[in-house]
All heavy atoms as TSV, in Angstrom:
chain	resi	resn	atom	element	x	y	z
A	1	MET	N	N	-83.393	62.240	54.531
A	1	MET	CA	C	-82.524	61.242	53.974
A	1	MET	C	C	-81.131	61.376	54.440
A	1	MET	O	O	-80.516	62.484	54.466
A	1	MET	CB	C	-82.568	61.472	52.405
A	1	MET	CG	C	-81.763	60.516	51.675
A	1	MET	SD	S	-82.081	60.646	49.891
A	1	MET	CE	C	-81.129	59.365	49.299
A	2	GLY	N	N	-80.519	60.314	54.895
A	2	GLY	CA	C	-79.217	60.365	55.514
A	2	GLY	C	C	-78.044	60.501	54.585
A	2	GLY	O	O	-77.073	61.110	54.880
A	3	LEU	N	N	-78.167	59.943	53.394
A	3	LEU	CA	C	-77.095	59.981	52.451
A	3	LEU	C	C	-77.196	61.273	51.589
A	3	LEU	O	O	-78.272	61.806	51.417
A	3	LEU	CB	C	-77.091	58.785	51.491
A	3	LEU	CG	C	-76.896	57.442	52.187
A	3	LEU	CD1	C	-77.085	56.330	51.201
A	3	LEU	CD2	C	-75.605	57.370	52.828
A	4	GLY	N	N	-76.047	61.687	51.083
A	4	GLY	CA	C	-76.039	62.846	50.207
A	4	GLY	C	C	-75.492	62.475	48.806
A	4	GLY	O	O	-75.080	61.347	48.554
A	5	MET	N	N	-75.420	63.486	47.971
A	5	MET	CA	C	-74.773	63.314	46.662
A	5	MET	C	C	-74.254	64.629	46.168
A	5	MET	O	O	-74.689	65.645	46.599
A	5	MET	CB	C	-75.802	62.720	45.677
A	5	MET	CG	C	-76.960	63.601	45.362
A	5	MET	SD	S	-77.958	62.767	44.136
A	5	MET	CE	C	-79.593	63.219	44.702
A	6	LEU	N	N	-73.266	64.525	45.297
A	6	LEU	CA	C	-72.618	65.698	44.708
A	6	LEU	C	C	-73.436	66.200	43.475
A	6	LEU	O	O	-73.624	65.401	42.535
A	6	LEU	CB	C	-71.181	65.396	44.373
A	6	LEU	CG	C	-70.278	66.545	44.048
A	6	LEU	CD1	C	-70.143	67.458	45.272
A	6	LEU	CD2	C	-68.944	66.076	43.595
A	7	VAL	N	N	-73.942	67.388	43.493
A	7	VAL	CA	C	-74.729	67.958	42.412
A	7	VAL	C	C	-74.081	69.157	41.945
A	7	VAL	O	O	-74.048	70.166	42.716
A	7	VAL	CB	C	-76.188	68.137	42.872
A	7	VAL	CG1	C	-77.021	68.766	41.631
A	7	VAL	CG2	C	-76.858	66.932	43.337
A	8	LYS	N	N	-73.498	69.169	40.765
A	8	LYS	CA	C	-72.918	70.368	40.164
A	8	LYS	C	C	-71.883	71.019	41.105
A	8	LYS	O	O	-71.843	72.203	41.331
A	8	LYS	CB	C	-73.949	71.404	39.801
A	8	LYS	CG	C	-74.845	70.859	38.649
A	8	LYS	CD	C	-75.892	71.935	38.250
A	8	LYS	CE	C	-76.767	71.317	37.167
A	8	LYS	NZ	N	-77.827	72.310	36.789
A	9	GLY	N	N	-71.096	70.118	41.795
A	9	GLY	CA	C	-70.011	70.598	42.697
A	9	GLY	C	C	-70.458	70.946	44.095
A	9	GLY	O	O	-69.672	71.332	44.880
A	10	GLN	N	N	-71.760	70.777	44.392
A	10	GLN	CA	C	-72.290	71.107	45.735
A	10	GLN	C	C	-72.781	69.813	46.326
A	10	GLN	O	O	-73.499	69.105	45.759
A	10	GLN	CB	C	-73.431	72.111	45.686
A	10	GLN	CG	C	-72.983	73.507	45.234
A	10	GLN	CD	C	-72.387	74.244	46.395
A	10	GLN	OE1	O	-71.509	73.781	47.068
A	10	GLN	NE2	N	-72.895	75.434	46.577
A	11	TRP	N	N	-72.398	69.589	47.610
A	11	TRP	CA	C	-72.903	68.387	48.316
A	11	TRP	C	C	-74.352	68.643	48.800
A	11	TRP	O	O	-74.591	69.512	49.564
A	11	TRP	CB	C	-71.952	68.078	49.539
A	11	TRP	CG	C	-72.305	66.753	50.189
A	11	TRP	CD1	C	-72.960	66.567	51.341
A	11	TRP	CD2	C	-72.085	65.475	49.653
A	11	TRP	NE1	N	-73.145	65.275	51.556
A	11	TRP	CE2	C	-72.580	64.548	50.521
A	11	TRP	CE3	C	-71.471	64.994	48.438
A	11	TRP	CZ2	C	-72.539	63.199	50.315
A	11	TRP	CZ3	C	-71.392	63.679	48.258
A	11	TRP	CH2	C	-71.939	62.749	49.162
A	12	MET	N	N	-75.203	67.801	48.384
A	12	MET	CA	C	-76.722	67.979	48.721
A	12	MET	C	C	-77.043	66.798	49.610
A	12	MET	O	O	-76.802	65.671	49.328
A	12	MET	CB	C	-77.504	67.975	47.508
A	12	MET	CG	C	-77.001	68.959	46.420
A	12	MET	SD	S	-77.155	70.708	46.911
A	12	MET	CE	C	-78.891	70.881	46.939
A	13	THR	N	N	-77.717	67.148	50.746
A	13	THR	CA	C	-78.239	66.074	51.653
A	13	THR	C	C	-79.754	65.824	51.342
A	13	THR	O	O	-80.293	64.877	51.738
A	13	THR	CB	C	-78.093	66.444	53.093
A	13	THR	OG1	O	-78.632	67.676	53.362
A	13	THR	CG2	C	-76.616	66.493	53.445
A	14	GLU	N	N	-80.400	66.754	50.683
A	14	GLU	CA	C	-81.796	66.620	50.369
A	14	GLU	C	C	-81.889	66.278	48.903
A	14	GLU	O	O	-81.105	66.797	48.127
A	14	GLU	CB	C	-82.566	67.965	50.589
A	14	GLU	CG	C	-82.543	68.367	51.988
A	14	GLU	CD	C	-83.309	67.462	52.932
A	14	GLU	OE1	O	-84.325	66.868	52.510
A	14	GLU	OE2	O	-82.897	67.252	54.108
A	15	ARG	N	N	-82.835	65.449	48.518
A	15	ARG	CA	C	-83.012	65.081	47.168
A	15	ARG	C	C	-83.776	66.184	46.387
A	15	ARG	O	O	-84.795	66.635	46.850
A	15	ARG	CB	C	-83.846	63.763	47.071
A	15	ARG	CG	C	-83.030	62.654	47.426
A	15	ARG	CD	C	-83.703	61.358	47.022
A	15	ARG	NE	N	-85.101	61.266	47.483
A	15	ARG	CZ	C	-85.794	60.169	47.567
A	15	ARG	NH1	N	-85.227	58.973	47.263
A	15	ARG	NH2	N	-87.066	60.165	47.961
A	16	GLU	N	N	-83.266	66.611	45.379
A	16	GLU	CA	C	-83.922	67.604	44.520
A	16	GLU	C	C	-84.734	66.883	43.402
A	16	GLU	O	O	-85.441	67.518	42.661
A	16	GLU	CB	C	-82.941	68.576	43.960
A	16	GLU	CG	C	-82.273	69.476	44.942
A	16	GLU	CD	C	-81.324	70.433	44.316
A	16	GLU	OE1	O	-80.893	70.255	43.171
A	16	GLU	OE2	O	-81.019	71.479	44.974
A	17	GLN	N	N	-84.493	65.630	43.188
A	17	GLN	CA	C	-85.095	64.893	42.112
A	17	GLN	C	C	-86.376	64.245	42.566
A	17	GLN	O	O	-86.533	63.047	42.502
A	17	GLN	CB	C	-84.200	63.865	41.549
A	17	GLN	CG	C	-82.946	64.371	40.849
A	17	GLN	CD	C	-81.818	64.487	41.895
A	17	GLN	OE1	O	-82.001	64.113	43.121
A	17	GLN	NE2	N	-80.730	65.037	41.494
A	18	GLU	N	N	-87.298	65.036	43.110
A	18	GLU	CA	C	-88.624	64.475	43.518
A	18	GLU	C	C	-89.703	65.207	42.765
A	18	GLU	O	O	-89.606	66.423	42.406
A	18	GLU	CB	C	-88.744	64.789	45.006
A	18	GLU	CG	C	-87.872	63.933	45.869
A	18	GLU	CD	C	-88.082	64.220	47.377
A	18	GLU	OE1	O	-88.910	65.060	47.712
A	18	GLU	OE2	O	-87.392	63.527	48.168
A	19	ASP	N	N	-90.804	64.520	42.528
A	19	ASP	CA	C	-91.949	65.147	41.964
A	19	ASP	C	C	-92.793	65.741	43.068
A	19	ASP	O	O	-92.485	65.726	44.277
A	19	ASP	CB	C	-92.707	64.170	41.046
A	19	ASP	CG	C	-93.313	63.031	41.749
A	19	ASP	OD1	O	-93.258	62.961	43.022
A	19	ASP	OD2	O	-93.854	62.096	41.081
A	20	THR	N	N	-93.972	66.256	42.776
A	20	THR	CA	C	-94.822	66.840	43.821
A	20	THR	C	C	-95.357	65.867	44.810
A	20	THR	O	O	-95.666	66.249	45.948
A	20	THR	CB	C	-96.028	67.536	43.073
A	20	THR	OG1	O	-96.738	66.582	42.282
A	20	THR	CG2	C	-95.570	68.683	42.229
A	21	GLN	N	N	-95.320	64.560	44.524
A	21	GLN	CA	C	-95.752	63.570	45.457
A	21	GLN	C	C	-94.608	62.920	46.247
A	21	GLN	O	O	-94.784	61.982	47.022
A	21	GLN	CB	C	-96.588	62.480	44.729
A	21	GLN	CG	C	-97.791	63.046	44.086
A	21	GLN	CD	C	-98.485	62.003	43.163
A	21	GLN	OE1	O	-97.858	61.043	42.812
A	21	GLN	NE2	N	-99.692	62.256	42.879
A	22	GLY	N	N	-93.334	63.452	46.036
A	22	GLY	CA	C	-92.218	62.944	46.767
A	22	GLY	C	C	-91.592	61.724	46.161
A	22	GLY	O	O	-90.616	61.176	46.752
A	23	ARG	N	N	-92.004	61.333	45.033
A	23	ARG	CA	C	-91.295	60.153	44.361
A	23	ARG	C	C	-90.047	60.631	43.670
A	23	ARG	O	O	-89.870	61.750	43.133
A	23	ARG	CB	C	-92.226	59.579	43.288
A	23	ARG	CG	C	-93.496	58.961	43.876
A	23	ARG	CD	C	-94.429	58.424	42.824
A	23	ARG	NE	N	-94.893	59.558	42.003
A	23	ARG	CZ	C	-95.954	59.551	41.182
A	23	ARG	NH1	N	-96.585	58.414	41.036
A	23	ARG	NH2	N	-96.332	60.616	40.531
A	24	PHE	N	N	-89.090	59.711	43.711
A	24	PHE	CA	C	-87.701	59.974	43.180
A	24	PHE	C	C	-87.731	59.963	41.661
A	24	PHE	O	O	-88.319	59.060	41.023
A	24	PHE	CB	C	-86.723	58.928	43.659
A	24	PHE	CG	C	-85.380	59.074	43.088
A	24	PHE	CD1	C	-84.600	60.095	43.456
A	24	PHE	CD2	C	-84.896	58.134	42.210
A	24	PHE	CE1	C	-83.346	60.246	42.952
A	24	PHE	CE2	C	-83.601	58.308	41.654
A	24	PHE	CZ	C	-82.807	59.381	42.068
A	25	LEU	N	N	-87.252	60.963	41.049
A	25	LEU	CA	C	-87.126	61.127	39.578
A	25	LEU	C	C	-85.674	60.847	39.186
A	25	LEU	O	O	-84.808	61.745	39.515
A	25	LEU	CB	C	-87.641	62.463	39.094
A	25	LEU	CG	C	-89.085	62.839	39.418
A	25	LEU	CD1	C	-89.302	64.289	38.995
A	25	LEU	CD2	C	-89.981	61.893	38.721
A	26	ARG	N	N	-85.428	59.824	38.559
A	26	ARG	CA	C	-84.014	59.472	38.182
A	26	ARG	C	C	-83.545	60.389	37.121
A	26	ARG	O	O	-84.238	60.486	36.052
A	26	ARG	CB	C	-83.871	58.029	37.778
A	26	ARG	CG	C	-82.453	57.619	37.498
A	26	ARG	CD	C	-82.394	56.143	37.202
A	26	ARG	NE	N	-82.895	55.356	38.293
A	26	ARG	CZ	C	-82.247	55.047	39.420
A	26	ARG	NH1	N	-81.066	55.541	39.642
A	26	ARG	NH2	N	-82.835	54.322	40.331
A	27	PRO	N	N	-82.412	61.094	37.270
A	27	PRO	CA	C	-81.907	61.903	36.182
A	27	PRO	C	C	-81.394	61.066	34.982
A	27	PRO	O	O	-81.009	59.891	35.188
A	27	PRO	CB	C	-80.728	62.656	36.776
A	27	PRO	CG	C	-80.427	62.010	38.063
A	27	PRO	CD	C	-81.596	61.158	38.440
A	28	SER	N	N	-81.465	61.639	33.816
A	28	SER	CA	C	-80.995	60.912	32.618
A	28	SER	C	C	-79.468	60.659	32.734
A	28	SER	O	O	-78.716	61.454	33.296
A	28	SER	CB	C	-81.224	61.705	31.365
A	28	SER	OG	O	-82.611	61.833	31.160
A	29	THR	N	N	-79.011	59.498	32.244
A	29	THR	CA	C	-77.650	59.221	32.261
A	29	THR	C	C	-76.875	60.125	31.365
A	29	THR	O	O	-77.354	60.648	30.317
A	29	THR	CB	C	-77.384	57.772	31.841
A	29	THR	OG1	O	-75.989	57.457	31.928
A	29	THR	CG2	C	-77.784	57.454	30.402
A	30	THR	N	N	-75.631	60.431	31.720
A	30	THR	CA	C	-74.706	61.224	30.863
A	30	THR	C	C	-73.805	60.411	30.034
A	30	THR	O	O	-73.103	60.880	29.183
A	30	THR	CB	C	-73.933	62.178	31.707
A	30	THR	OG1	O	-73.176	61.409	32.695
A	30	THR	CG2	C	-74.825	63.155	32.467
A	31	PHE	N	N	-73.868	59.099	30.253
A	31	PHE	CA	C	-72.993	58.150	29.494
A	31	PHE	C	C	-73.776	57.548	28.326
A	31	PHE	O	O	-74.452	56.600	28.461
A	31	PHE	CB	C	-72.470	57.080	30.440
A	31	PHE	CG	C	-71.673	57.517	31.587
A	31	PHE	CD1	C	-72.194	57.589	32.861
A	31	PHE	CD2	C	-70.391	58.052	31.410
A	31	PHE	CE1	C	-71.547	58.083	33.885
A	31	PHE	CE2	C	-69.610	58.528	32.498
A	31	PHE	CZ	C	-70.259	58.605	33.759
A	32	ARG	N	N	-73.714	58.187	27.192
A	32	ARG	CA	C	-74.489	57.735	26.027
A	32	ARG	C	C	-73.549	57.269	24.878
A	32	ARG	O	O	-74.086	56.852	23.867
A	32	ARG	CB	C	-75.308	58.896	25.554
A	32	ARG	CG	C	-76.316	59.356	26.526
A	32	ARG	CD	C	-77.605	58.628	26.272
A	32	ARG	NE	N	-78.620	59.206	27.223
A	32	ARG	CZ	C	-79.569	58.451	27.713
A	32	ARG	NH1	N	-79.722	57.177	27.278
A	32	ARG	NH2	N	-80.500	58.909	28.486
A	33	HIS	N	N	-72.326	57.389	24.966
A	33	HIS	CA	C	-71.419	57.116	23.840
A	33	HIS	C	C	-70.815	55.738	23.980
A	33	HIS	O	O	-70.659	55.192	25.062
A	33	HIS	CB	C	-70.267	58.126	23.760
A	33	HIS	CG	C	-70.811	59.524	23.665
A	33	HIS	ND1	N	-71.471	60.003	22.523
A	33	HIS	CD2	C	-70.771	60.527	24.534
A	33	HIS	CE1	C	-71.814	61.281	22.751
A	33	HIS	NE2	N	-71.398	61.631	24.022
A	34	GLN	N	N	-70.426	55.168	22.903
A	34	GLN	CA	C	-69.825	53.795	22.801
A	34	GLN	C	C	-68.372	54.024	22.271
A	34	GLN	O	O	-68.052	54.900	21.549
A	34	GLN	CB	C	-70.585	52.903	21.986
A	34	GLN	CG	C	-71.949	52.584	22.533
A	34	GLN	CD	C	-72.700	51.623	21.619
A	34	GLN	OE1	O	-72.316	51.355	20.545
A	34	GLN	NE2	N	-73.783	51.110	22.134
A	35	ILE	N	N	-67.493	53.011	22.685
A	35	ILE	CA	C	-66.199	52.953	22.103
A	35	ILE	C	C	-66.260	52.112	20.836
A	35	ILE	O	O	-66.796	51.007	20.894
A	35	ILE	CB	C	-65.203	52.348	23.144
A	35	ILE	CG1	C	-65.113	53.175	24.408
A	35	ILE	CG2	C	-63.834	52.136	22.542
A	35	ILE	CD1	C	-64.481	52.556	25.522
A	36	THR	N	N	-65.775	52.671	19.714
A	36	THR	CA	C	-65.837	51.893	18.453
A	36	THR	C	C	-64.463	51.711	17.909
A	36	THR	O	O	-63.541	52.439	18.208
A	36	THR	CB	C	-66.707	52.652	17.447
A	36	THR	OG1	O	-66.167	54.007	17.282
A	36	THR	CG2	C	-68.156	52.755	17.823
A	37	ALA	N	N	-64.307	50.667	17.102
A	37	ALA	CA	C	-62.992	50.302	16.575
A	37	ALA	C	C	-62.512	51.423	15.601
A	37	ALA	O	O	-61.263	51.729	15.556
A	37	ALA	CB	C	-63.047	48.946	15.841
A	38	ASP	N	N	-63.389	52.011	14.801
A	38	ASP	CA	C	-62.956	53.020	13.849
A	38	ASP	C	C	-62.945	54.409	14.397
A	38	ASP	O	O	-62.531	55.388	13.735
A	38	ASP	CB	C	-63.818	52.941	12.609
A	38	ASP	CG	C	-65.257	53.256	12.869
A	38	ASP	OD1	O	-65.665	53.499	14.010
A	38	ASP	OD2	O	-66.094	53.267	11.921
A	39	GLY	N	N	-63.431	54.611	15.630
A	39	GLY	CA	C	-63.464	55.926	16.258
A	39	GLY	C	C	-64.645	56.826	15.711
A	39	GLY	O	O	-64.645	58.034	16.080
A	40	SER	N	N	-65.564	56.296	15.041
A	40	SER	CA	C	-66.698	57.037	14.507
A	40	SER	C	C	-67.554	57.656	15.620
A	40	SER	O	O	-68.313	58.636	15.402
A	40	SER	CB	C	-67.556	56.189	13.623
A	40	SER	OG	O	-68.127	55.073	14.280
A	41	SER	N	N	-67.481	57.092	16.815
A	41	SER	CA	C	-68.261	57.622	17.931
A	41	SER	C	C	-67.573	58.766	18.661
A	41	SER	O	O	-68.064	59.411	19.510
A	41	SER	CB	C	-68.533	56.539	18.970
A	41	SER	OG	O	-67.325	56.088	19.560
A	42	GLY	N	N	-66.323	58.991	18.317
A	42	GLY	CA	C	-65.520	60.022	18.934
A	42	GLY	C	C	-64.559	59.380	19.973
A	42	GLY	O	O	-63.768	60.007	20.598
A	43	PHE	N	N	-64.730	58.054	20.220
A	43	PHE	CA	C	-63.926	57.313	21.172
A	43	PHE	C	C	-63.342	56.069	20.488
A	43	PHE	O	O	-64.021	55.057	20.313
A	43	PHE	CB	C	-64.822	56.854	22.439
A	43	PHE	CG	C	-65.400	58.083	23.073
A	43	PHE	CD1	C	-66.654	58.449	22.867
A	43	PHE	CD2	C	-64.726	58.762	24.042
A	43	PHE	CE1	C	-67.215	59.556	23.511
A	43	PHE	CE2	C	-65.245	59.855	24.714
A	43	PHE	CZ	C	-66.510	60.272	24.438
A	44	LYS	N	N	-62.127	56.144	20.043
A	44	LYS	CA	C	-61.531	55.085	19.337
A	44	LYS	C	C	-60.928	54.027	20.291
A	44	LYS	O	O	-60.402	54.371	21.293
A	44	LYS	CB	C	-60.369	55.618	18.467
A	44	LYS	CG	C	-59.696	54.559	17.582
A	44	LYS	CD	C	-58.670	55.286	16.683
A	44	LYS	CE	C	-57.857	54.282	15.939
A	44	LYS	NZ	N	-58.552	53.480	14.974
A	45	ALA	N	N	-61.211	52.775	19.920
A	45	ALA	CA	C	-60.698	51.684	20.732
A	45	ALA	C	C	-59.171	51.549	20.574
A	45	ALA	O	O	-58.643	51.389	19.507
A	45	ALA	CB	C	-61.345	50.376	20.370
A	46	GLU	N	N	-58.474	51.699	21.668
A	46	GLU	CA	C	-57.011	51.593	21.689
A	46	GLU	C	C	-56.523	50.771	22.913
A	46	GLU	O	O	-57.146	50.938	23.977
A	46	GLU	CB	C	-56.339	52.989	21.709
A	46	GLU	CG	C	-56.663	53.838	20.504
A	46	GLU	CD	C	-56.113	55.231	20.627
A	46	GLU	OE1	O	-55.249	55.491	21.549
A	46	GLU	OE2	O	-56.513	56.134	19.843
A	47	PRO	N	N	-55.485	50.043	22.767
A	47	PRO	CA	C	-55.013	49.200	23.891
A	47	PRO	C	C	-54.598	50.173	25.047
A	47	PRO	O	O	-53.985	51.159	24.881
A	47	PRO	CB	C	-53.804	48.467	23.324
A	47	PRO	CG	C	-53.948	48.519	21.858
A	47	PRO	CD	C	-54.712	49.745	21.519
A	48	ASP	N	N	-55.025	49.736	26.276
A	48	ASP	CA	C	-54.671	50.385	27.529
A	48	ASP	C	C	-55.120	51.830	27.638
A	48	ASP	O	O	-54.666	52.566	28.444
A	48	ASP	CB	C	-53.121	50.383	27.746
A	48	ASP	CG	C	-52.595	48.934	27.850
A	48	ASP	OD1	O	-53.371	48.125	28.446
A	48	ASP	OD2	O	-51.542	48.650	27.320
A	49	ARG	N	N	-56.060	52.279	26.829
A	49	ARG	CA	C	-56.588	53.664	26.889
A	49	ARG	C	C	-57.777	53.700	27.909
A	49	ARG	O	O	-57.849	54.725	28.579
A	49	ARG	CB	C	-57.093	54.101	25.493
A	49	ARG	CG	C	-57.580	55.544	25.554
A	49	ARG	CD	C	-57.957	56.045	24.203
A	49	ARG	NE	N	-58.365	57.430	24.314
A	49	ARG	CZ	C	-58.689	58.143	23.302
A	49	ARG	NH1	N	-58.606	57.651	22.073
A	49	ARG	NH2	N	-59.133	59.393	23.443
A	50	TYR	N	N	-58.579	52.724	27.950
A	50	TYR	CA	C	-59.750	52.826	28.792
A	50	TYR	C	C	-59.645	51.735	29.853
A	50	TYR	O	O	-59.087	50.704	29.612
A	50	TYR	CB	C	-61.057	52.519	28.010
A	50	TYR	CG	C	-61.221	53.587	26.841
A	50	TYR	CD1	C	-60.952	53.198	25.589
A	50	TYR	CD2	C	-61.689	54.839	27.088
A	50	TYR	CE1	C	-61.016	54.138	24.510
A	50	TYR	CE2	C	-61.837	55.757	26.039
A	50	TYR	CZ	C	-61.525	55.420	24.780
A	50	TYR	OH	O	-61.702	56.280	23.795
A	51	HIS	N	N	-60.144	52.050	30.997
A	51	HIS	CA	C	-60.133	51.123	32.167
A	51	HIS	C	C	-61.554	51.073	32.776
A	51	HIS	O	O	-62.193	52.071	32.971
A	51	HIS	CB	C	-59.145	51.546	33.157
A	51	HIS	CG	C	-57.755	51.702	32.705
A	51	HIS	ND1	N	-56.896	50.638	32.482
A	51	HIS	CD2	C	-57.116	52.712	32.209
A	51	HIS	CE1	C	-55.745	51.007	31.991
A	51	HIS	NE2	N	-55.864	52.333	31.786
A	52	LEU	N	N	-62.006	49.861	33.088
A	52	LEU	CA	C	-63.321	49.688	33.722
A	52	LEU	C	C	-63.087	49.314	35.201
A	52	LEU	O	O	-62.429	48.238	35.430
A	52	LEU	CB	C	-64.079	48.609	32.982
A	52	LEU	CG	C	-65.405	48.237	33.527
A	52	LEU	CD1	C	-66.391	49.431	33.439
A	52	LEU	CD2	C	-66.016	47.028	32.779
A	53	TYR	N	N	-63.596	50.093	36.065
A	53	TYR	CA	C	-63.538	49.835	37.491
A	53	TYR	C	C	-64.926	49.277	37.918
A	53	TYR	O	O	-65.945	49.951	37.666
A	53	TYR	CB	C	-63.090	50.982	38.289
A	53	TYR	CG	C	-61.708	51.456	37.907
A	53	TYR	CD1	C	-61.498	52.402	36.934
A	53	TYR	CD2	C	-60.578	50.895	38.554
A	53	TYR	CE1	C	-60.163	52.818	36.606
A	53	TYR	CE2	C	-59.341	51.333	38.258
A	53	TYR	CZ	C	-59.153	52.235	37.286
A	53	TYR	OH	O	-57.866	52.651	36.905
A	54	ILE	N	N	-64.907	48.195	38.625
A	54	ILE	CA	C	-66.208	47.592	39.084
A	54	ILE	C	C	-66.193	47.509	40.568
A	54	ILE	O	O	-65.275	47.022	41.209
A	54	ILE	CB	C	-66.387	46.188	38.497
A	54	ILE	CG1	C	-66.359	46.265	36.954
A	54	ILE	CG2	C	-67.644	45.541	38.968
A	54	ILE	CD1	C	-66.325	44.905	36.329
A	55	CYS	N	N	-67.330	47.959	41.162
A	55	CYS	CA	C	-67.479	47.844	42.589
A	55	CYS	C	C	-68.284	46.589	42.907
A	55	CYS	O	O	-69.480	46.489	42.456
A	55	CYS	CB	C	-68.265	49.122	43.097
A	55	CYS	SG	S	-68.714	48.954	44.850
A	56	TRP	N	N	-67.642	45.715	43.603
A	56	TRP	CA	C	-68.329	44.386	43.854
A	56	TRP	C	C	-69.498	44.597	44.776
A	56	TRP	O	O	-70.446	43.655	44.779
A	56	TRP	CB	C	-67.347	43.424	44.548
A	56	TRP	CG	C	-66.240	43.045	43.535
A	56	TRP	CD1	C	-64.959	43.503	43.583
A	56	TRP	CD2	C	-66.326	42.204	42.429
A	56	TRP	NE1	N	-64.244	42.898	42.571
A	56	TRP	CE2	C	-65.096	42.126	41.823
A	56	TRP	CE3	C	-67.425	41.446	41.840
A	56	TRP	CZ2	C	-64.875	41.406	40.682
A	56	TRP	CZ3	C	-67.152	40.679	40.708
A	56	TRP	CH2	C	-65.895	40.632	40.206
A	57	ALA	N	N	-69.629	45.671	45.496
A	57	ALA	CA	C	-70.777	45.896	46.334
A	57	ALA	C	C	-72.038	46.409	45.564
A	57	ALA	O	O	-73.091	46.341	46.068
A	57	ALA	CB	C	-70.462	46.959	47.431
A	58	CYS	N	N	-71.794	46.824	44.303
A	58	CYS	CA	C	-72.878	47.290	43.532
A	58	CYS	C	C	-73.781	46.183	42.944
A	58	CYS	O	O	-73.240	45.242	42.378
A	58	CYS	CB	C	-72.327	48.069	42.324
A	58	CYS	SG	S	-73.649	48.694	41.202
A	59	PRO	N	N	-75.073	46.203	43.220
A	59	PRO	CA	C	-75.927	45.097	42.704
A	59	PRO	C	C	-76.047	45.003	41.264
A	59	PRO	O	O	-76.484	43.989	40.707
A	59	PRO	CB	C	-77.323	45.502	43.368
A	59	PRO	CG	C	-77.263	46.860	43.734
A	59	PRO	CD	C	-75.853	47.224	43.931
A	60	TRP	N	N	-75.628	46.025	40.503
A	60	TRP	CA	C	-75.647	46.006	39.018
A	60	TRP	C	C	-74.281	45.730	38.376
A	60	TRP	O	O	-74.138	45.806	37.173
A	60	TRP	CB	C	-76.208	47.315	38.515
A	60	TRP	CG	C	-77.650	47.576	38.907
A	60	TRP	CD1	C	-78.791	46.925	38.384
A	60	TRP	CD2	C	-78.065	48.323	39.973
A	60	TRP	NE1	N	-79.868	47.404	39.015
A	60	TRP	CE2	C	-79.517	48.191	40.069
A	60	TRP	CE3	C	-77.427	49.129	40.905
A	60	TRP	CZ2	C	-80.251	48.868	40.998
A	60	TRP	CZ3	C	-78.184	49.774	41.859
A	60	TRP	CH2	C	-79.598	49.706	41.854
A	61	ALA	N	N	-73.283	45.473	39.216
A	61	ALA	CA	C	-71.945	45.252	38.728
A	61	ALA	C	C	-71.842	44.086	37.713
A	61	ALA	O	O	-71.019	44.074	36.805
A	61	ALA	CB	C	-70.943	45.024	39.889
A	62	HIS	N	N	-72.690	43.129	37.894
A	62	HIS	CA	C	-72.607	41.937	37.003
A	62	HIS	C	C	-72.986	42.257	35.583
A	62	HIS	O	O	-72.421	41.647	34.693
A	62	HIS	CB	C	-73.625	40.817	37.512
A	62	HIS	CG	C	-75.019	41.198	37.295
A	62	HIS	ND1	N	-75.683	42.004	38.177
A	62	HIS	CD2	C	-75.880	40.879	36.300
A	62	HIS	CE1	C	-76.993	42.169	37.704
A	62	HIS	NE2	N	-77.053	41.467	36.597
A	63	ARG	N	N	-73.668	43.380	35.348
A	63	ARG	CA	C	-73.960	43.808	34.033
A	63	ARG	C	C	-72.714	44.195	33.267
A	63	ARG	O	O	-72.556	43.887	32.070
A	63	ARG	CB	C	-74.884	44.972	34.000
A	63	ARG	CG	C	-76.228	44.643	34.579
A	63	ARG	CD	C	-77.080	45.837	34.550
A	63	ARG	NE	N	-78.410	45.545	35.108
A	63	ARG	CZ	C	-79.388	46.426	35.204
A	63	ARG	NH1	N	-79.207	47.670	34.795
A	63	ARG	NH2	N	-80.504	46.098	35.717
A	64	THR	N	N	-71.745	44.878	33.911
A	64	THR	CA	C	-70.497	45.274	33.234
A	64	THR	C	C	-69.471	44.215	33.292
A	64	THR	O	O	-68.672	44.050	32.413
A	64	THR	CB	C	-69.992	46.590	33.835
A	64	THR	OG1	O	-69.796	46.388	35.210
A	64	THR	CG2	C	-70.950	47.689	33.599
A	65	LEU	N	N	-69.579	43.405	34.362
A	65	LEU	CA	C	-68.523	42.353	34.533
A	65	LEU	C	C	-68.691	41.307	33.431
A	65	LEU	O	O	-67.634	40.853	32.885
A	65	LEU	CB	C	-68.652	41.674	35.898
A	65	LEU	CG	C	-67.706	40.598	36.232
A	65	LEU	CD1	C	-66.286	41.168	36.176
A	65	LEU	CD2	C	-67.971	39.923	37.548
A	66	SER	N	N	-69.873	40.967	33.075
A	66	SER	CA	C	-70.097	39.980	32.000
A	66	SER	C	C	-69.568	40.525	30.662
A	66	SER	O	O	-69.190	39.750	29.721
A	66	SER	CB	C	-71.539	39.500	31.924
A	66	SER	OG	O	-72.371	40.615	31.579
A	67	CYS	N	N	-69.611	41.841	30.416
A	67	CYS	CA	C	-69.135	42.377	29.197
A	67	CYS	C	C	-67.678	42.589	29.209
A	67	CYS	O	O	-67.059	42.702	28.142
A	67	CYS	CB	C	-69.812	43.772	29.012
A	67	CYS	SG	S	-71.598	43.706	28.785
A	68	ALA	N	N	-67.031	42.695	30.323
A	68	ALA	CA	C	-65.615	42.994	30.506
A	68	ALA	C	C	-64.718	41.744	30.275
A	68	ALA	O	O	-63.586	41.876	29.960
A	68	ALA	CB	C	-65.334	43.531	31.833
A	69	ASN	N	N	-65.314	40.570	30.346
A	69	ASN	CA	C	-64.517	39.357	30.176
A	69	ASN	C	C	-64.278	39.079	28.724
A	69	ASN	O	O	-64.932	39.265	27.867
A	69	ASN	CB	C	-65.204	38.168	30.845
A	69	ASN	CG	C	-65.100	38.335	32.358
A	69	ASN	OD1	O	-64.226	38.917	32.874
A	69	ASN	ND2	N	-66.056	37.774	33.036
């Protein structure tokens, strides 16, 4: 595989997320929390505190872009 990724601070060129048949196993997301108005999630909604950066080259960017407007 030509591309690499950063895994626990180490640049890896080989995929470690493969099963015994060589299929890619997607790791679980680490982004599970939501921003709430009352802060009950641990992340209180405040003006200018959070910023959303969208990469237009990403095929899934439209998912966040429609929520950001």
